[in-house]
C-alpha positions in Angstrom: 116.1 76.1 78.9 114.0 76.3 81.8 113.9 80.0 83.2 114.4 78.6 86.5 117.5 76.1 85.7 118.7 75.0 89.0 122.5 75.5 87.8 121.4 79.1 87.9 119.9 79.0 91.4 121.6 80.9 94.3 122.1 78.6 97.5 119.6 80.1 100.2 122.5 80.1 102.9 124.8 82.1 100.0 122.0 84.7 99.1 121.5 85.3 102.9 125.0 86.0 103.5 125.3 88.6 100.8 122.0 90.3 101.8 123.5 90.7 105.5 127.0 91.8 104.0 125.0 95.0 101.9 123.0 95.8 105.1 126.2 96.0 107.3 128.5 97.6 104.6 125.8 100.2 103.8 124.3 100.6 107.1 120.6 99.8 106.0 117.8 99.4 108.2 115.2 96.8 108.5 112.7 98.2 106.2 115.3 98.6 103.2 115.0 95.7 101.2 118.1 93.8 99.4 117.5 91.4 96.4 120.1 89.3 95.0 119.6 87.3 91.9 121.8 85.7 89.2 121.5 86.8 85.6 122.8 84.7 82.6 123.9 86.7 79.5 124.7 85.6 76.0 126.2 88.9 74.5 129.8 88.9 73.8 132.3 90.7 76.5 129.6 89.5 78.9 130.2 87.2 81.6 128.3 83.7 81.3 126.8 84.4 84.8 126.5 87.4 86.9 125.3 88.2 90.2 122.7 91.4 90.5 122.4 93.1 93.9 119.7 95.8 94.0 118.7 97.9 97.2 115.4 99.5 97.8 114.6 102.2 100.5 111.5 104.3 100.8 112.0 107.5 99.7 115.3 107.2 98.0 115.7 105.7 94.4 116.6 102.2 94.5 120.2 101.1 93.3 121.8 98.6 91.5 125.2 96.7 91.1 126.5 93.9 89.4 129.0 91.3 90.1 130.8 89.5 87.2 130.7 86.5 89.0 128.1 83.4 90.1 126.6 84.4 93.6 127.9 81.1 94.9 131.8 82.1 94.1 
């Protein structure tokens, strides 16, 4: 499998929606960065595809959440 398999690609409009939701819910500023990625997992008990949301804010530790669903869902 190629590392950038198109079946695991997040649609750009969905990525933007998620980033906007995170900015709104966490009251982030324009300087805060939200990164949304999808990871596949082959470990037992792990969902086949999960969405990872990370927030980077200057002067604060980074934060990360995993959603056990594909981003496009």
